[in-house]
C-alpha positions, 0 to 999 in steps of 0.5 A: 502386618506385613501385607499392611506394611507393602500397602502402605509403600506401594501407596507412597511410591504411587503419590510420589510419582504420579504427583512429581515430574521423573528428574532422578539426579547424577550421582555424585560422592559429596560431603554435607551435613544433615539433622533430623527430628523424629516423632511416632509410634511404636504398636505392638501387643506381644512379649516373646521369650526364645528358648533359654536354660531352666526356664520352660516358657513357651511363644508369646504374651499378650502384653501392651508394649505400644509406646510414642517416640522420638529422636533425633539422628545426625550424620552425612549425606555422601550423597543426593542418595545415600546418608549414614548417621548416628541417633539417639531416642526416648520411647514410653512403655505405658502399656497394662502388664495384662498376661505378662505380669505372671511370669517377670517379677513386677514391683508389687502395687502397679499394673503398668511398665512404665518404662522410659527406654533409650533408643542408641543407634547407627542409621543408614537411609538409602534415598533415590531422589525424584526431583528436587521435592520429592525423594522416597528412600529406605531406612535401617537402623541398628544399636541397643537399647538402655532402661532408666526406668521401668516398673519391673526393675526394683528391689524385694528386701526382706533383711534385718539386723538380728542383734544376737549374731551381729550380724544381717539376717534375710534375704533380699532380692534385686529385680533389673530390667535391661534393654538389649540389640534394638534394630528398626527397618523401612521405608517412607518418602520425604516432602522438602524438609518434611519426612513420612516413614512406616517399618518395623521395630526389633526390641530385646529384653532382658529381666535380671534377678540378683538373690542374695541369702544372709545368714546371721549364725554362719555370719555368710552371705550366699548369692545367686544370678538369674537372666530371663530374655524376651523381644518383641516387634511393632509395627512404626509410623514415624514424621519427621523434619530434617534440618 
């Protein structure tokens, strides 16, 4: 994947420099609004697990984490060479669980993630304007992701009302899929208002499990909490328009 990324970067540079006359602009500070909308996709097929206490997962498990994405970024061009802004996006994981279903709690009767995530991030872009039309760039986004819904978020409720002791009895487990640290970095080229970018995304995930046992005889309840951490790397392609 890294070799493919370097190859595409080289092709972008060759294409822009060969088709556009080189006329670099002088560096001057300014403050000018810029907004953009990007659509594309991220391709990933492995969920990795770092070493963590009381969990004995090693390496990565095969599972489809590829997803379409859309995002919007708004900020300020500080010069013709530098942009700083903030963005928000939507990514939808519709792939199958595959091997990971044996390690993560999944809603019964489902076989796909059906997970909607919302990345929120700060974005920095460095441009190298060849002329007024062609502008190769490098981009870096850092932030976090919220999970709006997922088949890894559900409740197993085996509790019942015990009339003999006039109290709740049984077990209840709440599973919650959560996001975490988000980062993407890459390169691209902008032609007039249109852009094409490629790069890598790093996304961290968590599943938290809250177990509660209700004992009607003693009229008590005991809870325990567990957390499983994972992360993925994805190769992305984005097509964008700026305004």
